[in-house]
N, C-alpha and C positions, 0 to 999 in steps of 0.2 A: 477564285480564290477562298472562296467560301468556303469550300471542299476543304482546303488544305488548311485554313484555321480550323475548324473541325475538328482535322486529325491531332493539331495542335505541332504542324511542321510545320518551315519558311516555306518562304514560295521559291526557292532555288535548293529542294530536298532531291534526296538522287528518289528514282525512280524506286528504288531498294528498300529506302527510306518511308515513301509514302506507303507500298505496297504492305511491309513492317505493320505501319501505325493503321492503316485502313483492317487487315489480318485482325490486329489485337484489338480493335475500339470496336470490329462489326460483331464481334463474340459474343461481346457483353449483350443481356438483355436489355427489356426497354428502362424497367428500375435502374437497370447499371449503368445504363446511355445517360438518364438523368444525373444520376449523380453525377458522371464523368463531367455533361454538358457543364453543368453547374462549375465546378472545378475551375471548366478554362476561363483565360486572361480576358476573353468576351466570348460568355454562353450565346450561343444559338437559338431563335426560335425554337422553341417543341414541336411545334408541326412538323420542324424539317430533323431534326436530329435522324430520323429511320429514311426518310431518303437520302441522306448525306452518304451514308454507306455504301447505297447502291451508287452513285456518283463517285467513291471513291474507288470501289470495285471497279469499274467501266471505265474510268479512266483510265485506271492503272493495265485492264487486260488492251484496253485500244492503243494504247501507248507500245505497251508490250509489244503486240501485233504490226504495229509500224517498224517493227524492229529499233527502237531506242535500247539502248544498253541499262541493266538494273546500277552501275554507279557509272558517279559524270556525268548523269544525264546532261547535255547541254540544254535544259530548261529554264525556265523562268517565266511563273504564271504572275499577269497581271492583270489590276482591272481597268486601265486607258491605255491605251498607246497615244502617243505624240501628243498628248493631252487631251483626246479626247475618249471619253466612260466607254469602253467595247457592252454590249449589250451579253451578258454570258461572263464568259473570259475568255480570256485569251490565252494561248502559250508561244511564248517566244523562240524559238529554239535557234542556235547555232552562233 
């Protein structure tokens, strides 16, 4: 969920949207990333700015590897399931 927030995409964004945002954001150098982060609706802790790029690219690659389509991806990123907090993130499918 935090990675999607860092990319400034919705929790129901298509995989293509997430991939495009990750490519755009992760091409920035550290100075540019700091400026980008500061302009987010909810800026992230600066210590995690660089790891968010890895997490974003890894998430996209993993979901593509499992065969999820680029468009109309049936995913919703959530922080809790039935009121119970998920440690990390859950990807709800279908």
